[in-house]
C-alpha positions in Angstrom: 10.5 111.6 156.7 9.0 111.7 160.2 8.3 114.6 162.5 9.5 113.7 166.1 7.2 116.3 167.7 3.7 116.4 169.1 1.3 117.1 166.2 -1.3 118.4 168.6 1.1 121.2 169.6 1.5 122.4 166.1 -0.5 125.2 164.5 -3.5 123.8 162.7 -3.2 124.9 159.1 -6.0 125.5 156.6 -4.9 124.3 153.2 -1.5 126.0 153.5 0.8 127.1 150.7 3.9 124.9 151.2 7.2 126.7 150.5 10.6 124.9 150.5 14.2 125.3 149.7 17.5 124.2 151.2 17.8 127.1 153.6 17.2 130.8 154.4 16.6 131.8 150.8 13.0 130.5 150.8 12.0 132.7 153.8 11.8 135.6 151.3 9.0 133.7 149.6 7.2 133.2 152.9 7.4 136.9 153.7 6.2 137.8 150.2 3.2 135.5 150.5 2.4 137.0 153.9 2.4 140.5 152.5 0.2 139.6 149.6 -2.1 137.1 151.3 -2.1 137.9 155.0 -4.8 135.3 155.8 -3.0 132.5 154.0 -1.6 129.7 156.1 2.0 128.7 155.2 4.1 125.6 155.7 7.7 126.6 155.5 10.1 123.8 155.1 13.9 124.6 155.2 15.8 121.5 154.1 19.1 122.5 155.6 20.3 118.9 155.4 20.2 119.1 151.6 22.0 122.4 151.3 23.4 123.3 148.9 21.1 122.3 146.0 23.7 123.9 143.7 26.2 121.1 144.4 23.7 118.3 143.7 23.6 116.2 140.6 20.5 115.9 138.6 19.6 112.5 140.0 20.1 113.8 143.5 17.9 116.8 142.9 15.2 114.5 141.5 15.3 112.3 144.5 15.2 115.3 146.9 12.2 116.9 145.2 10.3 113.7 144.8 10.7 112.9 148.5 9.9 116.4 149.6 6.9 116.9 147.5 5.4 113.7 148.7 6.1 114.6 152.3 4.6 118.1 152.0 1.5 116.6 150.3 0.7 115.0 153.6 -0.2 118.5 155.0 -3.0 119.0 152.4 -1.5 122.0 150.7 -3.4 124.3 148.4 -0.2 124.8 146.4 3.5 124.1 146.7 6.2 126.6 145.8 9.7 125.2 145.0 11.5 128.3 146.1 14.8 127.4 144.4 15.8 128.2 140.9 18.2 125.2 140.4 15.6 122.4 140.8 12.9 124.5 139.2 14.9 124.8 136.0 16.6 121.4 135.9 14.1 118.8 137.3 10.7 120.2 138.2 9.2 119.5 134.8 10.0 115.8 135.2 7.9 115.7 138.3 4.6 117.0 136.9 1.6 115.2 138.4 3.6 113.6 141.3 1.1 115.2 143.7 -2.4 116.6 143.2 -1.9 120.2 144.4 -0.3 122.6 141.8 3.5 122.9 142.1 5.2 126.1 141.1 8.9 126.8 140.6 11.1 129.9 140.4 12.7 130.7 137.1 15.0 133.6 135.9 13.0 136.6 134.5 15.4 136.9 131.5 13.0 138.5 129.1 12.2 141.3 131.6 15.9 141.9 132.2 16.6 142.0 128.5 13.9 144.6 128.0 15.7 147.1 130.2 19.3 146.1 129.1 18.5 147.0 125.4 21.6 146.2 123.4 23.7 145.3 126.5 24.1 142.1 128.4 22.2 140.4 131.2 23.9 138.3 133.9 21.8 135.4 135.2 23.3 134.8 138.7 22.7 131.3 140.0 24.2 128.3 141.6 26.7 126.2 139.6 24.4 123.2 138.9 21.8 125.5 137.3 24.0 127.8 135.2 25.9 124.8 133.9 22.8 122.8 133.0 21.5 122.3 129.4 18.0 123.0 130.8 18.9 126.6 131.7 20.7 127.2 128.5 17.6 126.1 126.6 15.3 128.2 128.8 17.6 131.2 128.3 17.8 130.8 124.6 14.0 130.5 124.4 13.5 133.6 126.5 16.1 135.6 124.6 15.4 134.5 121.0 17.7 136.4 118.6 19.4 138.1 121.6 20.7 135.0 123.3 24.3 136.2 123.0 23.4 138.9 125.4 22.6 136.5 128.2 25.5 135.4 130.4 24.9 132.5 132.8 27.1 133.1 135.9 28.0 130.8 138.7 27.2 132.8 141.8 27.6 130.0 144.3 30.1 132.0 146.3 27.5 134.7 146.8 24.9 132.1 147.8 27.3 130.8 150.5 27.5 134.3 152.0 23.8 134.1 152.7 23.5 130.5 153.8 26.5 130.8 156.1 25.0 133.9 157.7 27.9 136.1 156.8 25.6 138.7 155.3 24.1 139.1 158.8 27.1 138.6 161.0 30.0 139.9 158.9 28.6 142.6 156.6 31.9 144.3 155.9 33.4 141.1 154.8 30.3 140.3 152.8 30.5 143.7 151.0 34.2 143.1 150.1 33.4 139.7 148.7 30.5 141.0 146.7 32.6 143.8 145.3 35.4 141.4 144.3 32.9 139.0 142.7 31.3 141.8 140.6 34.7 143.3 139.7 35.7 139.9 138.3 32.4 139.5 136.5 32.6 142.9 134.8 36.2 142.1 133.8 34.9 139.0 132.0 31.6 140.5 130.7 32.0 144.3 130.5 28.6 144.7 128.7 26.4 143.7 131.7 23.6 146.2 132.3 21.2 144.1 134.5 21.2 141.1 136.8 18.6 138.4 137.5 19.0 137.2 141.1 18.4 133.6 140.1 18.8 132.0 143.5 16.3 132.7 146.2 19.3 133.4 148.5 20.6 136.3 146.3 17.8 138.9 147.1 19.2 139.0 150.7 22.3 140.5 149.1 20.4 143.1 147.2 21.7 146.0 149.3 25.3 144.8 148.9 24.9 144.5 145.1 23.3 147.9 144.9 26.1 149.5 146.8 28.6 147.8 144.5 26.7 148.6 141.3 24.3 151.5 141.9 21.7 152.0 139.2 22.1 148.5 137.7 18.6 146.9 137.7 18.1 143.7 139.7 15.3 141.3 138.8 13.9 138.9 141.4 12.3 135.7 140.1 10.1 135.4 143.1 7.8 138.1 141.9 6.4 136.0 139.1 6.3 132.8 141.3 4.2 134.5 144.0 1.8 135.9 141.4 1.3 132.3 140.1 0.6 131.0 143.6 -1.9 133.7 144.5 -4.9 132.4 142.6 -4.7 129.2 144.6 -4.9 130.9 148.0 -7.3 129.5 150.6 -8.1 131.9 153.5 -7.0 130.7 156.9 -5.6 132.4 160.0 -2.2 133.5 158.6 -0.4 130.9 160.6 3.1 129.7 159.7 4.5 126.3 160.5 8.3 126.1 160.1 10.0 122.8 159.7 13.8 122.4 159.4 16.2 119.6 158.7 19.9 119.8 159.8 23.2 118.1 159.4 26.7 118.4 161.0 27.5 121.6 159.1 24.2 123.3 159.0 22.4 123.1 162.3 18.8 124.1 163.1 20.1 126.2 165.9 22.3 128.2 163.6 19.3 128.6 161.2 17.3 130.0 164.1 20.0 132.5 164.9 19.8 133.8 161.3 16.1 134.2 161.5 16.5 136.0 164.9 19.0 138.4 163.3 16.5 139.1 160.5 13.9 140.0 163.2 11.8 136.9 162.5 10.3 135.2 165.5 9.3 131.8 164.3 9.4 128.5 166.3 11.3 125.9 164.4 10.4 122.2 164.5 13.2 119.8 163.6 12.4 117.2 161.0 14.5 114.0 160.7 14.8 112.0 157.4 
């Protein structure tokens, strides 16, 4: 990858935490790091050209992560957060040691969800490639132990698309209707569900819609554990954020900027071309 911009015009980062995903989902991790570590510099890489990770094969995800980690390593990060559940579960362990800084992923907090669900079920909401992967099934079974039958792995790719398309911002009534319909169908299939893990970093943006559809049902965000793991590697800087974005014909950098604007995020975007 190359950056077709003037490096001298970029914020000068001090050992940033690099955060990346295929789109808007990972901004939640940026915001969480800023709240916890206000002096930490952050490199935010939104790889829109690779969206959606959920439709990628395992070899494709390996190639994307290998390329991206090596690219981000050029910014001398203190740590890297792969802010996406799918590659964290399916391929990240295969890339151990590819760069020197520690690399953290995001994984479903199944044990915590089971603790509140008691004898009822837990729905792990994630993208198709993750919920259909043998790696997630093994991870879920390990987390659940004798209670593995209570864990339902659910393809929530249609909900992820509501976020990445911007519908949750620009068409909230339509978004609510689609969330309602999705959860109605899910409850019809698994009427025992008592808790959800929001196991795509996009899904926490739909928290309010899910809470309106299923009030009182606990929602667990995998980012909480990931941010806690990153925190010990913090290096104080100025709190600067450098945002890099890729784009393709369907998912443009300009559209991504509009979504950030709608969220009230004022952040200059610098296009990166493969």
